[in-house]
All heavy atoms as a GROMACS GRO file, in nm:
protein
  572
    1MET      N    1   3.995  -2.555   0.136
    1MET     CA    2   3.906  -2.662   0.166
    1MET      C    3   3.763  -2.625   0.128
    1MET      O    4   3.692  -2.708   0.073
    1MET     CB    5   3.914  -2.696   0.315
    1MET     CG    6   3.825  -2.811   0.352
    1MET     SD    7   3.839  -2.861   0.524
    1MET     CE    8   3.746  -2.734   0.602
    2ILE      N    9   3.724  -2.504   0.156
    2ILE     CA   10   3.589  -2.460   0.121
    2ILE      C   11   3.569  -2.470  -0.029
    2ILE      O   12   3.467  -2.524  -0.076
    2ILE     CB   13   3.562  -2.317   0.171
    2ILE    CG1   14   3.563  -2.313   0.324
    2ILE    CG2   15   3.427  -2.267   0.117
    2ILE    CD1   16   3.558  -2.173   0.380
    3ASP      N   17   3.666  -2.423  -0.105
    3ASP     CA   18   3.654  -2.428  -0.251
    3ASP      C   19   3.644  -2.571  -0.302
    3ASP      O   20   3.570  -2.600  -0.396
    3ASP     CB   21   3.772  -2.358  -0.317
    3ASP     CG   22   3.772  -2.208  -0.292
    3ASP    OD1   23   3.664  -2.152  -0.264
    3ASP    OD2   24   3.880  -2.147  -0.301
    4HIS      N   25   3.716  -2.661  -0.239
    4HIS     CA   26   3.713  -2.803  -0.277
    4HIS      C   27   3.571  -2.859  -0.264
    4HIS      O   28   3.517  -2.919  -0.356
    4HIS     CB   29   3.810  -2.883  -0.190
    4HIS     CG   30   3.800  -3.030  -0.207
    4HIS    ND1   31   3.859  -3.097  -0.312
    4HIS    CD2   32   3.738  -3.124  -0.133
    4HIS    CE1   33   3.832  -3.226  -0.301
    4HIS    NE2   34   3.760  -3.245  -0.193
    5TYR      N   35   3.509  -2.839  -0.149
    5TYR     CA   36   3.375  -2.891  -0.127
    5TYR      C   37   3.270  -2.812  -0.204
    5TYR      O   38   3.168  -2.866  -0.247
    5TYR     CB   39   3.342  -2.896   0.022
    5TYR     CG   40   3.415  -3.009   0.089
    5TYR    CD1   41   3.529  -2.986   0.165
    5TYR    CD2   42   3.374  -3.141   0.072
    5TYR    CE1   43   3.598  -3.090   0.224
    5TYR    CE2   44   3.442  -3.245   0.131
    5TYR     CZ   45   3.554  -3.219   0.207
    5TYR     OH   46   3.622  -3.323   0.264
    6GLN      N   47   3.294  -2.685  -0.221
    6GLN     CA   48   3.201  -2.600  -0.294
    6GLN      C   49   3.189  -2.647  -0.440
    6GLN      O   50   3.082  -2.637  -0.499
    6GLN     CB   51   3.249  -2.456  -0.289
    6GLN     CG   52   3.153  -2.356  -0.345
    6GLN     CD   53   3.197  -2.213  -0.317
    6GLN    OE1   54   3.256  -2.184  -0.214
    6GLN    NE2   55   3.168  -2.124  -0.407
    7ALA      N   56   3.297  -2.700  -0.495
    7ALA     CA   57   3.298  -2.745  -0.634
    7ALA      C   58   3.213  -2.870  -0.656
    7ALA      O   59   3.171  -2.897  -0.768
    7ALA     CB   60   3.441  -2.771  -0.680
    8GLY      N   61   3.188  -2.947  -0.551
    8GLY     CA   62   3.106  -3.067  -0.566
    8GLY      C   63   3.180  -3.184  -0.626
    8GLY      O   64   3.120  -3.274  -0.684
    9GLY      N   65   3.308  -3.186  -0.616
    9GLY     CA   66   3.391  -3.294  -0.669
    9GLY      C   67   3.530  -3.243  -0.693
    9GLY      O   68   3.549  -3.127  -0.726
   10ARG      N   69   3.626  -3.329  -0.676
   10ARG     CA   70   3.764  -3.285  -0.691
   10ARG      C   71   3.804  -3.277  -0.838
   10ARG      O   72   3.751  -3.347  -0.923
   10ARG     CB   73   3.859  -3.377  -0.616
   10ARG     CG   74   3.862  -3.518  -0.673
   10ARG     CD   75   3.948  -3.606  -0.588
   10ARG     NE   76   3.947  -3.741  -0.647
   10ARG     CZ   77   4.021  -3.838  -0.603
   10ARG    NH1   78   4.101  -3.818  -0.501
   10ARG    NH2   79   4.016  -3.956  -0.659
   11THR      N   80   3.901  -3.193  -0.866
   11THR     CA   81   3.958  -3.180  -0.999
   11THR      C   82   4.101  -3.230  -0.993
   11THR      O   83   4.179  -3.183  -0.910
   11THR     CB   84   3.953  -3.034  -1.048
   11THR    OG1   85   3.816  -2.996  -1.058
   11THR    CG2   86   4.019  -3.020  -1.184
   12ILE      N   87   4.134  -3.323  -1.079
   12ILE     CA   88   4.270  -3.377  -1.086
   12ILE      C   89   4.328  -3.333  -1.219
   12ILE      O   90   4.271  -3.361  -1.325
   12ILE     CB   91   4.268  -3.531  -1.074
   12ILE    CG1   92   4.204  -3.572  -0.942
   12ILE    CG2   93   4.409  -3.588  -1.087
   12ILE    CD1   94   4.185  -3.721  -0.924
   13ASP      N   95   4.440  -3.262  -1.212
   13ASP     CA   96   4.499  -3.202  -1.331
   13ASP      C   97   4.579  -3.298  -1.417
   13ASP      O   98   4.584  -3.283  -1.539
   13ASP     CB   99   4.589  -3.084  -1.292
   13ASP     CG  100   4.510  -2.971  -1.229
   13ASP    OD1  101   4.396  -2.946  -1.272
   13ASP    OD2  102   4.561  -2.907  -1.136
   14LYS      N  103   4.646  -3.396  -1.355
   14LYS     CA  104   4.736  -3.483  -1.430
   14LYS      C  105   4.717  -3.628  -1.391
   14LYS      O  106   4.668  -3.658  -1.284
   14LYS     CB  107   4.883  -3.444  -1.403
   14LYS     CG  108   4.919  -3.304  -1.445
   14LYS     CD  109   5.062  -3.273  -1.404
   14LYS     CE  110   5.096  -3.129  -1.438
   14LYS     NZ  111   5.231  -3.094  -1.396
   15GLY      N  112   4.762  -3.715  -1.478
   15GLY     CA  113   4.765  -3.857  -1.446
   15GLY      C  114   4.646  -3.934  -1.498
   15GLY      O  115   4.558  -3.882  -1.567
   16GLU      N  116   4.646  -4.059  -1.461
   16GLU     CA  117   4.545  -4.153  -1.509
   16GLU      C  118   4.402  -4.112  -1.474
   16GLU      O  119   4.309  -4.137  -1.549
   16GLU     CB  120   4.576  -4.290  -1.448
   16GLU     CG  121   4.479  -4.399  -1.481
   16GLU     CD  122   4.510  -4.530  -1.413
   16GLU    OE1  123   4.612  -4.540  -1.340
   16GLU    OE2  124   4.432  -4.624  -1.432
   17PHE      N  125   4.385  -4.049  -1.360
   17PHE     CA  126   4.251  -4.014  -1.314
   17PHE      C  127   4.219  -3.866  -1.333
   17PHE      O  128   4.130  -3.812  -1.267
   17PHE     CB  129   4.234  -4.053  -1.167
   17PHE     CG  130   4.254  -4.200  -1.145
   17PHE    CD1  131   4.368  -4.246  -1.081
   17PHE    CD2  132   4.161  -4.292  -1.190
   17PHE    CE1  133   4.388  -4.381  -1.061
   17PHE    CE2  134   4.180  -4.428  -1.171
   17PHE     CZ  135   4.293  -4.474  -1.107
   18ALA      N  136   4.291  -3.801  -1.422
   18ALA     CA  137   4.269  -3.657  -1.447
   18ALA      C  138   4.127  -3.633  -1.494
   18ALA      O  139   4.069  -3.712  -1.569
   18ALA     CB  140   4.369  -3.607  -1.551
   19GLY      N  141   4.070  -3.524  -1.445
   19GLY     CA  142   3.935  -3.487  -1.487
   19GLY      C  143   3.869  -3.399  -1.384
   19GLY      O  144   3.923  -3.370  -1.278
   20ILE      N  145   3.750  -3.357  -1.417
   20ILE     CA  146   3.671  -3.271  -1.330
   20ILE      C  147   3.567  -3.357  -1.260
   20ILE      O  148   3.469  -3.401  -1.321
   20ILE     CB  149   3.606  -3.157  -1.409
   20ILE    CG1  150   3.714  -3.074  -1.480
   20ILE    CG2  151   3.521  -3.069  -1.318
   20ILE    CD1  152   3.661  -2.971  -1.575
   21GLY      N  153   3.590  -3.381  -1.133
   21GLY     CA  154   3.506  -3.472  -1.056
   21GLY      C  155   3.360  -3.430  -1.049
   21GLY      O  156   3.271  -3.514  -1.044
   22SER      N  157   3.335  -3.300  -1.048
   22SER     CA  158   3.196  -3.254  -1.037
   22SER      C  159   3.114  -3.291  -1.160
   22SER      O  160   2.992  -3.294  -1.156
   22SER     CB  161   3.191  -3.104  -1.013
   22SER     OG  162   3.249  -3.035  -1.122
   23LYS      N  163   3.182  -3.325  -1.270
   23LYS     CA  164   3.112  -3.362  -1.394
   23LYS      C  165   3.114  -3.513  -1.419
   23LYS      O  166   3.069  -3.558  -1.523
   23LYS     CB  167   3.176  -3.289  -1.511
   23LYS     CG  168   3.160  -3.140  -1.501
   23LYS     CD  169   3.221  -3.069  -1.619
   23LYS     CE  170   3.202  -2.918  -1.604
   23LYS     NZ  171   3.263  -2.844  -1.714
   24ASN      N  172   3.162  -3.589  -1.323
   24ASN     CA  173   3.170  -3.734  -1.338
   24ASN      C  174   3.029  -3.794  -1.338
   24ASN      O  175   2.952  -3.774  -1.245
   24ASN     CB  176   3.250  -3.793  -1.222
   24ASN     CG  177   3.275  -3.941  -1.237
   24ASN    OD1  178   3.191  -4.015  -1.285
   24ASN    ND2  179   3.391  -3.984  -1.193
   25PRO      N  180   2.994  -3.870  -1.442
   25PRO     CA  181   2.858  -3.925  -1.449
   25PRO      C  182   2.831  -4.033  -1.344
   25PRO      O  183   2.715  -4.067  -1.319
   25PRO     CB  184   2.852  -3.985  -1.591
   25PRO     CG  185   2.993  -4.010  -1.628
   25PRO     CD  186   3.075  -3.905  -1.559
   26PHE      N  187   2.936  -4.086  -1.280
   26PHE     CA  188   2.919  -4.190  -1.179
   26PHE      C  189   2.917  -4.134  -1.037
   26PHE      O  190   2.907  -4.210  -0.942
   26PHE     CB  191   3.030  -4.294  -1.193
   26PHE     CG  192   3.035  -4.356  -1.330
   26PHE    CD1  193   3.138  -4.327  -1.416
   26PHE    CD2  194   2.933  -4.440  -1.374
   26PHE    CE1  195   3.142  -4.381  -1.543
   26PHE    CE2  196   2.936  -4.495  -1.500
   26PHE     CZ  197   3.041  -4.466  -1.586
   27LYS      N  198   2.925  -4.002  -1.025
   27LYS     CA  199   2.927  -3.938  -0.894
   27LYS      C  200   2.791  -3.957  -0.825
   27LYS      O  201   2.687  -3.949  -0.888
   27LYS     CB  202   2.958  -3.789  -0.910
   27LYS     CG  203   2.971  -3.715  -0.780
   27LYS     CD  204   3.003  -3.570  -0.803
   27LYS     CE  205   2.878  -3.500  -0.847
   27LYS     NZ  206   2.882  -3.357  -0.845
   28SER      N  207   2.793  -3.978  -0.698
   28SER     CA  208   2.670  -3.994  -0.621
   28SER      C  209   2.584  -3.868  -0.629
   28SER      O  210   2.636  -3.757  -0.627
   28SER     CB  211   2.704  -4.022  -0.474
   28SER     OG  212   2.589  -4.012  -0.392
   29GLU      N  213   2.455  -3.887  -0.633
   29GLU     CA  214   2.364  -3.773  -0.634
   29GLU      C  215   2.367  -3.697  -0.502
   29GLU      O  216   2.320  -3.584  -0.494
   29GLU     CB  217   2.221  -3.820  -0.661
   29GLU     CG  218   2.166  -3.911  -0.552
   29GLU     CD  219   2.030  -3.969  -0.582
   29GLU    OE1  220   2.023  -4.060  -0.666
   29GLU    OE2  221   1.932  -3.921  -0.521
   30PHE      N  222   2.424  -3.759  -0.399
   30PHE     CA  223   2.434  -3.693  -0.268
   30PHE      C  224   2.551  -3.596  -0.260
   30PHE      O  225   2.564  -3.523  -0.163
   30PHE     CB  226   2.444  -3.797  -0.156
   30PHE     CG  227   2.322  -3.885  -0.147
   30PHE    CD1  228   2.329  -4.019  -0.181
   30PHE    CD2  229   2.200  -3.834  -0.107
   30PHE    CE1  230   2.218  -4.099  -0.174
   30PHE    CE2  231   2.088  -3.913  -0.100
   30PHE     CZ  232   2.096  -4.047  -0.133
   31ILE      N  233   2.639  -3.600  -0.358
   31ILE     CA  234   2.752  -3.508  -0.361
   31ILE      C  235   2.719  -3.397  -0.458
   31ILE      O  236   2.709  -3.420  -0.578
   31ILE     CB  237   2.882  -3.579  -0.404
   31ILE    CG1  238   2.915  -3.691  -0.307
   31ILE    CG2  239   2.996  -3.480  -0.414
   31ILE    CD1  240   3.032  -3.777  -0.351
   32SER      N  241   2.698  -3.283  -0.405
   32SER     CA  242   2.667  -3.169  -0.492
   32SER      C  243   2.743  -3.047  -0.440
   32SER      O  244   2.779  -3.039  -0.324
   32SER     CB  245   2.517  -3.140  -0.492
   32SER     OG  246   2.473  -3.107  -0.363
   33GLY      N  247   2.767  -2.955  -0.526
   33GLY     CA  248   2.835  -2.833  -0.486
   33GLY      C  249   2.739  -2.738  -0.418
   33GLY      O  250   2.620  -2.766  -0.401
   34PHE      N  251   2.792  -2.627  -0.379
   34PHE     CA  252   2.710  -2.522  -0.318
   34PHE      C  253   2.777  -2.390  -0.346
   34PHE      O  254   2.891  -2.385  -0.391
   34PHE     CB  255   2.694  -2.545  -0.167
   34PHE     CG  256   2.824  -2.559  -0.093
   34PHE    CD1  257   2.890  -2.449  -0.044
   34PHE    CD2  258   2.881  -2.685  -0.074
   34PHE    CE1  259   3.010  -2.462   0.024
   34PHE    CE2  260   3.001  -2.699  -0.006
   34PHE     CZ  261   3.065  -2.588   0.042
   35LYS      N  262   2.708  -2.284  -0.322
   35LYS     CA  263   2.763  -2.152  -0.348
   35LYS      C  264   2.768  -2.073  -0.217
   35LYS      O  265   2.673  -2.075  -0.140
   35LYS     CB  266   2.677  -2.077  -0.449
   35LYS     CG  267   2.678  -2.141  -0.586
   35LYS     CD  268   2.630  -2.044  -0.691
   35LYS     CE  269   2.625  -2.108  -0.827
   35LYS     NZ  270   2.752  -2.139  -0.886
   36LEU      N  271   2.881  -2.008  -0.195
   36LEU     CA  272   2.897  -1.918  -0.082
   36LEU      C  273   2.956  -1.788  -0.135
   36LEU      O  274   3.047  -1.790  -0.219
   36LEU     CB  275   2.994  -1.975   0.022
   36LEU     CG  276   2.951  -2.098   0.101
   36LEU    CD1  277   3.064  -2.141   0.194
   36LEU    CD2  278   2.826  -2.070   0.181
   37SER      N  279   2.907  -1.679  -0.083
   37SER     CA  280   2.968  -1.551  -0.117
   37SER      C  281   3.101  -1.539  -0.043
   37SER      O  282   3.129  -1.617   0.050
   37SER     CB  283   2.875  -1.436  -0.076
   37SER     OG  284   2.869  -1.427   0.065
   38GLU      N  285   3.183  -1.445  -0.080
   38GLU     CA  286   3.310  -1.425  -0.011
   38GLU      C  287   3.286  -1.391   0.136
   38GLU      O  288   3.358  -1.437   0.224
   38GLU     CB  289   3.391  -1.314  -0.079
   38GLU     CG  290   3.533  -1.303  -0.030
   38GLU     CD  291   3.613  -1.433  -0.046
   38GLU    OE1  292   3.594  -1.506  -0.145
   38GLU    OE2  293   3.693  -1.462   0.045
   39THR      N  294   3.181  -1.315   0.164
   39THR     CA  295   3.146  -1.283   0.304
   39THR      C  296   3.108  -1.408   0.380
   39THR      O  297   3.150  -1.428   0.494
   39THR     CB  298   3.031  -1.180   0.308
   39THR    OG1  299   3.073  -1.062   0.240
   39THR    CG2  300   2.992  -1.147   0.450
   40GLU      N  301   3.030  -1.496   0.318
   40GLU     CA  302   2.991  -1.620   0.384
   40GLU      C  303   3.112  -1.709   0.409
   40GLU      O  304   3.122  -1.773   0.514
   40GLU     CB  305   2.887  -1.694   0.300
   40GLU     CG  306   2.753  -1.624   0.297
   40GLU     CD  307   2.657  -1.682   0.195
   40GLU    OE1  308   2.702  -1.720   0.084
   40GLU    OE2  309   2.536  -1.687   0.225
   41LYS      N  310   3.206  -1.714   0.315
   41LYS     CA  311   3.329  -1.791   0.336
   41LYS      C  312   3.406  -1.737   0.456
   41LYS      O  313   3.454  -1.814   0.540
   41LYS     CB  314   3.419  -1.784   0.213
   41LYS     CG  315   3.376  -1.869   0.098
   41LYS     CD  316   3.478  -1.856  -0.014
   41LYS     CE  317   3.435  -1.926  -0.138
   41LYS     NZ  318   3.537  -1.915  -0.245
   42GLN      N  319   3.419  -1.606   0.463
   42GLN     CA  320   3.492  -1.545   0.575
   42GLN      C  321   3.420  -1.572   0.707
   42GLN      O  322   3.484  -1.595   0.810
   42GLN     CB  323   3.511  -1.395   0.551
   42GLN     CG  324   3.602  -1.364   0.434
   42GLN     CD  325   3.737  -1.434   0.442
   42GLN    OE1  326   3.802  -1.435   0.546
   42GLN    NE2  327   3.779  -1.494   0.332
   43ASP      N  328   3.288  -1.568   0.705
   43ASP     CA  329   3.211  -1.599   0.826
   43ASP      C  330   3.232  -1.744   0.870
   43ASP      O  331   3.247  -1.773   0.988
   43ASP     CB  332   3.061  -1.574   0.803
   43ASP     CG  333   3.026  -1.428   0.791
   43ASP    OD1  334   3.110  -1.342   0.828
   43ASP    OD2  335   2.914  -1.397   0.744
   44LEU      N  336   3.234  -1.835   0.772
   44LEU     CA  337   3.256  -1.976   0.803
   44LEU      C  338   3.396  -1.997   0.862
   44LEU      O  339   3.412  -2.067   0.962
   44LEU     CB  340   3.237  -2.062   0.677
   44LEU     CG  341   3.252  -2.212   0.692
   44LEU    CD1  342   3.158  -2.268   0.798
   44LEU    CD2  343   3.230  -2.280   0.558
   45LEU      N  344   3.495  -1.934   0.802
   45LEU     CA  345   3.631  -1.944   0.856
   45LEU      C  346   3.640  -1.887   0.997
   45LEU      O  347   3.705  -1.945   1.085
   45LEU     CB  348   3.729  -1.872   0.764
   45LEU     CG  349   3.759  -1.942   0.632
   45LEU    CD1  350   3.836  -1.849   0.539
   45LEU    CD2  351   3.834  -2.071   0.656
   46ALA      N  352   3.574  -1.776   1.021
   46ALA     CA  353   3.574  -1.716   1.155
   46ALA      C  354   3.509  -1.810   1.256
   46ALA      O  355   3.558  -1.825   1.369
   46ALA     CB  356   3.502  -1.582   1.153
   47PHE      N  357   3.401  -1.875   1.215
   47PHE     CA  358   3.335  -1.972   1.303
   47PHE      C  359   3.429  -2.087   1.335
   47PHE      O  360   3.445  -2.125   1.452
   47PHE     CB  361   3.206  -2.024   1.240
   47PHE     CG  362   3.148  -2.141   1.312
   47PHE    CD1  363   3.088  -2.124   1.436
   47PHE    CD2  364   3.155  -2.268   1.258
   47PHE    CE1  365   3.037  -2.233   1.505
   47PHE    CE2  366   3.103  -2.376   1.325
   47PHE     CZ  367   3.044  -2.358   1.450
   48TRP      N  368   3.493  -2.145   1.234
   48TRP     CA  369   3.585  -2.256   1.257
   48TRP      C  370   3.698  -2.214   1.350
   48TRP      O  371   3.736  -2.290   1.438
   48TRP     CB  372   3.643  -2.308   1.126
   48TRP     CG  373   3.547  -2.391   1.046
   48TRP    CD1  374   3.436  -2.456   1.092
   48TRP    CD2  375   3.553  -2.417   0.907
   48TRP    NE1  376   3.374  -2.520   0.989
   48TRP    CE2  377   3.444  -2.499   0.874
   48TRP    CE3  378   3.641  -2.380   0.806
   48TRP    CZ2  379   3.420  -2.544   0.746
   48TRP    CZ3  380   3.617  -2.425   0.678
   48TRP    CH2  381   3.508  -2.506   0.648
   49ARG      N  382   3.751  -2.095   1.329
   49ARG     CA  383   3.859  -2.047   1.416
   49ARG      C  384   3.812  -2.029   1.559
   49ARG      O  385   3.889  -2.047   1.654
   49ARG     CB  386   3.917  -1.918   1.361
   49ARG     CG  387   3.998  -1.939   1.235
   49ARG     CD  388   4.055  -1.810   1.182
   49ARG     NE  389   4.123  -1.832   1.056
   49ARG     CZ  390   4.090  -1.773   0.941
   49ARG    NH1  391   3.992  -1.684   0.937
   49ARG    NH2  392   4.154  -1.802   0.831
   50SER      N  393   3.686  -1.994   1.578
   50SER     CA  394   3.633  -1.974   1.713
   50SER      C  395   3.626  -2.105   1.791
   50SER      O  396   3.616  -2.104   1.912
   50SER     CB  397   3.496  -1.908   1.708
   50SER     OG  398   3.395  -2.002   1.671
   51LEU      N  399   3.632  -2.217   1.722
   51LEU     CA  400   3.625  -2.347   1.787
   51LEU      C  401   3.759  -2.392   1.844
   51LEU      O  402   3.766  -2.492   1.914
   51LEU     CB  403   3.574  -2.452   1.688
   51LEU     CG  404   3.435  -2.426   1.630
   51LEU    CD1  405   3.400  -2.530   1.526
   51LEU    CD2  406   3.329  -2.421   1.739
   52THR      N  407   3.864  -2.318   1.816
   52THR     CA  408   3.997  -2.351   1.866
   52THR      C  409   4.036  -2.253   1.976
   52THR      O  410   4.043  -2.134   1.955
   52THR     CB  411   4.101  -2.343   1.752
   52THR    OG1  412   4.060  -2.431   1.648
   52THR    CG2  413   4.238  -2.382   1.801
   53ASP      N  414   4.061  -2.308   2.092
   53ASP     CA  415   4.101  -2.228   2.207
   53ASP      C  416   4.253  -2.236   2.219
   53ASP      O  417   4.308  -2.333   2.273
   53ASP     CB  418   4.034  -2.280   2.333
   53ASP     CG  419   4.066  -2.200   2.456
   53ASP    OD1  420   4.158  -2.116   2.452
   53ASP    OD2  421   4.000  -2.221   2.559
   54GLU      N  422   4.323  -2.136   2.166
   54GLU     CA  423   4.469  -2.136   2.166
   54GLU      C  424   4.528  -2.143   2.307
   54GLU      O  425   4.627  -2.211   2.329
   54GLU     CB  426   4.522  -2.011   2.093
   54GLU     CG  427   4.492  -2.009   1.946
   54GLU     CD  428   4.567  -2.113   1.866
   54GLU    OE1  429   4.678  -2.153   1.906
   54GLU    OE2  430   4.514  -2.156   1.762
   55LYS      N  431   4.466  -2.075   2.402
   55LYS     CA  432   4.517  -2.078   2.540
   55LYS      C  433   4.511  -2.220   2.596
   55LYS      O  434   4.601  -2.264   2.665
   55LYS     CB  435   4.437  -1.984   2.630
   55LYS     CG  436   4.463  -1.838   2.604
   55LYS     CD  437   4.382  -1.753   2.700
   55LYS     CE  438   4.399  -1.606   2.668
   55LYS     NZ  439   4.314  -1.523   2.756
   56PHE      N  440   4.404  -2.290   2.565
   56PHE     CA  441   4.387  -2.426   2.615
   56PHE      C  442   4.489  -2.521   2.552
   56PHE      O  443   4.556  -2.596   2.622
   56PHE     CB  444   4.245  -2.475   2.588
   56PHE     CG  445   4.222  -2.617   2.630
   56PHE    CD1  446   4.193  -2.646   2.762
   56PHE    CD2  447   4.230  -2.721   2.539
   56PHE    CE1  448   4.173  -2.778   2.803
   56PHE    CE2  449   4.210  -2.852   2.578
   56PHE     CZ  450   4.182  -2.881   2.711
   57ILE      N  451   4.501  -2.517   2.420
   57ILE     CA  452   4.588  -2.616   2.355
   57ILE      C  453   4.736  -2.590   2.380
   57ILE      O  454   4.817  -2.680   2.363
   57ILE     CB  455   4.560  -2.627   2.203
   57ILE    CG1  456   4.588  -2.497   2.130
   57ILE    CG2  457   4.419  -2.675   2.177
   57ILE    CD1  458   4.575  -2.507   1.978
   58LYS      N  459   4.772  -2.470   2.423
   58LYS     CA  460   4.912  -2.439   2.453
   58LYS      C  461   4.942  -2.442   2.603
   58LYS      O  462   5.055  -2.418   2.643
   58LYS     CB  463   4.948  -2.302   2.394
   58LYS     CG  464   4.947  -2.305   2.243
   58LYS     CD  465   4.979  -2.170   2.186
   58LYS     CE  466   4.976  -2.177   2.034
   58LYS     NZ  467   5.001  -2.046   1.973
   59ASN      N  468   4.843  -2.473   2.684
   59ASN     CA  469   4.861  -2.475   2.829
   59ASN      C  470   4.936  -2.603   2.869
   59ASN      O  471   4.888  -2.713   2.847
   59ASN     CB  472   4.724  -2.471   2.897
   59ASN     CG  473   4.736  -2.458   3.047
   59ASN    OD1  474   4.833  -2.502   3.108
   59ASN    ND2  475   4.635  -2.399   3.108
   60PRO      N  476   5.056  -2.591   2.928
   60PRO     CA  477   5.133  -2.710   2.965
   60PRO      C  478   5.062  -2.799   3.066
   60PRO      O  479   5.090  -2.918   3.074
   60PRO     CB  480   5.264  -2.654   3.021
   60PRO     CG  481   5.245  -2.508   3.038
   60PRO     CD  482   5.124  -2.467   2.960
   61ALA      N  483   4.970  -2.744   3.142
   61ALA     CA  484   4.897  -2.825   3.240
   61ALA      C  485   4.813  -2.933   3.173
   61ALA      O  486   4.778  -3.033   3.235
   61ALA     CB  487   4.807  -2.735   3.325
   62PHE      N  488   4.782  -2.914   3.046
   62PHE     CA  489   4.700  -3.011   2.974
   62PHE      C  490   4.779  -3.089   2.870
   62PHE      O  491   4.723  -3.157   2.786
   62PHE     CB  492   4.583  -2.940   2.906
   62PHE     CG  493   4.497  -2.862   3.002
   62PHE    CD1  494   4.486  -2.725   2.988
   62PHE    CD2  495   4.430  -2.924   3.105
   62PHE    CE1  496   4.408  -2.652   3.076
   62PHE    CE2  497   4.352  -2.852   3.194
   62PHE     CZ  498   4.341  -2.715   3.179
   63SER      N  499   4.912  -3.082   2.876
   63SER     CA  500   4.994  -3.146   2.774
   63SER      C  501   5.003  -3.296   2.788
   63SER      O  502   5.026  -3.367   2.692
   63SER     CB  503   5.133  -3.086   2.773
   63SER     OG  504   5.198  -3.114   2.894
   64ASN      N  505   4.985  -3.347   2.908
   64ASN     CA  506   4.995  -3.491   2.930
   64ASN      C  507   4.872  -3.538   3.007
   64ASN      O  508   4.858  -3.510   3.126
   64ASN     CB  509   5.122  -3.525   3.008
   64ASN     CG  510   5.138  -3.674   3.028
   64ASN    OD1  511   5.057  -3.754   2.983
   64ASN    ND2  512   5.244  -3.712   3.097
   65PRO      N  513   4.783  -3.612   2.944
   65PRO     CA  514   4.662  -3.655   3.014
   65PRO      C  515   4.689  -3.766   3.117
   65PRO      O  516   4.602  -3.798   3.197
   65PRO     CB  517   4.572  -3.706   2.901
   65PRO     CG  518   4.666  -3.746   2.793
   65PRO     CD  519   4.783  -3.652   2.804
   66TYR      N  520   4.808  -3.825   3.116
   66TYR     CA  521   4.842  -3.933   3.208
   66TYR      C  522   4.971  -3.900   3.284
   66TYR      O  523   5.068  -3.975   3.276
   66TYR     CB  524   4.858  -4.065   3.132
   66TYR     CG  525   4.740  -4.097   3.044
   66TYR    CD1  526   4.746  -4.079   2.907
   66TYR    CD2  527   4.620  -4.141   3.100
   66TYR    CE1  528   4.638  -4.108   2.826
   66TYR    CE2  529   4.511  -4.169   3.021
   66TYR     CZ  530   4.520  -4.151   2.884
   66TYR     OH  531   4.412  -4.178   2.805
   67PRO      N  532   4.974  -3.791   3.360
   67PRO     CA  533   5.100  -3.751   3.426
   67PRO      C  534   5.153  -3.855   3.524
   67PRO      O  535   5.273  -3.864   3.544
   67PRO     CB  536   5.063  -3.620   3.495
   67PRO     CG  537   4.916  -3.625   3.512
   67PRO     CD  538   4.864  -3.706   3.395
   68GLU      N  539   5.065  -3.935   3.584
   68GLU     CA  540   5.112  -4.032   3.680
   68GLU      C  541   5.188  -4.148   3.615
   68GLU      O  542   5.264  -4.218   3.680
   68GLU     CB  543   4.995  -4.088   3.764
   68GLU     CG  544   4.893  -4.168   3.685
   68GLU     CD  545   4.792  -4.086   3.608
   68GLU    OE1  546   4.789  -3.962   3.619
   68GLU    OE2  547   4.713  -4.147   3.533
   69LYS      N  548   5.172  -4.167   3.485
   69LYS     CA  549   5.240  -4.276   3.415
   69LYS      C  550   5.376  -4.235   3.359
   69LYS      O  551   5.452  -4.318   3.316
   69LYS     CB  552   5.153  -4.326   3.301
   69LYS     CG  553   5.026  -4.393   3.349
   69LYS     CD  554   4.946  -4.450   3.236
   69LYS     CE  555   4.820  -4.515   3.288
   69LYS     NZ  556   4.745  -4.579   3.180
   70VAL      N  557   5.406  -4.107   3.360
   70VAL     CA  558   5.533  -4.059   3.304
   70VAL      C  559   5.627  -4.025   3.417
   70VAL      O  560   5.591  -3.955   3.511
   70VAL     CB  561   5.509  -3.936   3.214
   70VAL    CG1  562   5.642  -3.880   3.166
   70VAL    CG2  563   5.418  -3.972   3.097
   71LYS      N  564   5.750  -4.075   3.409
   71LYS     CA  565   5.847  -4.045   3.515
   71LYS      C  566   5.972  -3.990   3.455
   71LYS      O  567   6.012  -4.012   3.349
   71LYS     CB  568   5.876  -4.169   3.595
   71LYS     CG  569   5.751  -4.214   3.667
   71LYS     CD  570   5.786  -4.318   3.770
   71LYS     CE  571   5.655  -4.354   3.838
   71LYS     NZ  572   5.661  -4.382   3.970
   0.00000   0.00000   0.00000
């Protein structure tokens, strides 16, 4: 996903719409690529992973937000 956004446009290899999206002359000026070092990519992934609390999402006590409606 990082590489996709880093490129500044999608690349389609086959079919009617094949091409390099980052070079499309009709692309919005607001869509641009960016550069991240491998260390920065790893830091970004670590940050995203820190936003997921595995204990919380696997806790059966939180599996049904409407327990009174289920019988």
